[in-house]
C-alpha positions, 0 to 999 in steps of 0.5 A, a space after each residue: 487463470 490457474 497459472 496467474 494465480 499461483 503466480 500471485 501466490 508464489 511468483 512475481 507480477 511480471 509472471 502474473 502480467 504474462 499469464 493475464 495477456 495470455 488470458 486476454 488474447 483468448 478472451 479480451 472482453 472480461 474487466 477482472 483480467 484488465 484489473 488484475 492486469 493493472 494491479 500486477 503493474 501497480 505493484 511494480 510501481 508502474 502506474 503508467 502502465 496500470 492506467 490503461 488496464 484499469 481504464 480498459 476495465 471501466 470501459 467494458 462495464 460501461 459498454 455493457 451498461 452495468 456498474 463496475 463490480 466494486 468501488 476498487 475498480 475506481 479507487 485503483 485508477 484514481 491512485 494510479 492518476 495521483 501517483 502519476 500527477 494527474 490530478 484533474 483525471 483523479 477528481 473527475 473519476 472521484 465524482 464519478 465513483 461517488 455517484 456510482 457507488 453512494 454507499 461506499 463514497 465515504 471511502 473517497 474522502 481519503 483520496 480527496 485528502 490525498 489529492 488536496 495535500 498533493 496540491 498543498 491545499 492543507 485546509 481542504 485536506 484537513 477537512 476530508 481527513 476529518 470526514 473520513 475519520 468520522 465515518 470510520 468512527 460512525 462504522 464502530 472501527 476500533 480507535 486504534 485502527 482508525 488512528 493507524 489508517 489515518 497515520 498511513 494517509 499522512 505517510 502517503 501525503 509526506 507529513 511525517 510529523 502528523 503520521 508519527 503523532 497518530 501512530 504513537 497514539 494508535 500504539 498506546 491504545 493497543 501496544 499488544 497489536 502486532 500490526 501497529 507495533 510493526 506500522 510504528 517500528 517500520 516508520 521510526 526506522 524507515 524515516 530514520 527518526 529513531 532507528 534504535 527505538 524501531 528495533 527495540 519495538 520490533 524485538 519485542 514483537 518477535 518475542 511474540 511471533 518470531 516467525 512473523 514475515 512483516 516483523 522479520 522484514 522491519 528487523 531487517 531493514 532496521 539492521 541495514 539502517 544501523 549498518 549491520 548489513 550482513 545480519 541485515 541481508 540474512 533477516 531480509 532474505 528470511 523474510 523474503 522466503 516466508 512472504 504471503 505475497 510479492 513485496 517490491 519494496 522488500 526485493 528493493 531493500 534486499 538489492 540495496 543491502 547487497 550492494 552495500 556489502 559488495 561496496 564494503 568488500 
């Protein structure tokens, strides 16, 4: 388990999975080992491989006759079902999670909204978004964070117009928050809505936090989108070296930029 945690901090999900499988071979009755194995596969976007590990986690808790450690033991599997188009299974699990964790069931409004949008039921999706937003306001979360979270939901559901609207509102409320600034800049760059604006925003952010991994990642991706591949590779590589944890998207982007450079040469 020490080797696994070292891999979480400094290694790769493949290494994480290897150590977790070793642990399971010694003791195959520890739910968290399967759950973390599912998380390792999810980091690699291998949701089909994650599903049986998340399911095994819940099976052990059920066998013990106790409720799972946290609602995340359900939501990670719900998300994996969603990612693989298994909407009916996701809906059934949402109902079970709501019964098991009534105090945290409000969180599931987000999952319900994403599933509704995936099934093109906009009316139902909008209703769940309002439920989710109302709960967050009721819990006195900062307005900018709420708007940013709703924007993330819309990004996941593919509603780019609404995502931009909410991100800009969040930024207008808290323009000095580097997390929200970075989120807006990355969105504008990644969706190719306004790469130059995204680069301008991220440049301002780096004046405040010059060595921030997330800001450097966004800058590097913006440079790639604007065709400055060599500078982009240097910046993305620097971001990779300072990463707080494994970032599959960043690794894919580095490979994409390297491919562009080799093509040009």
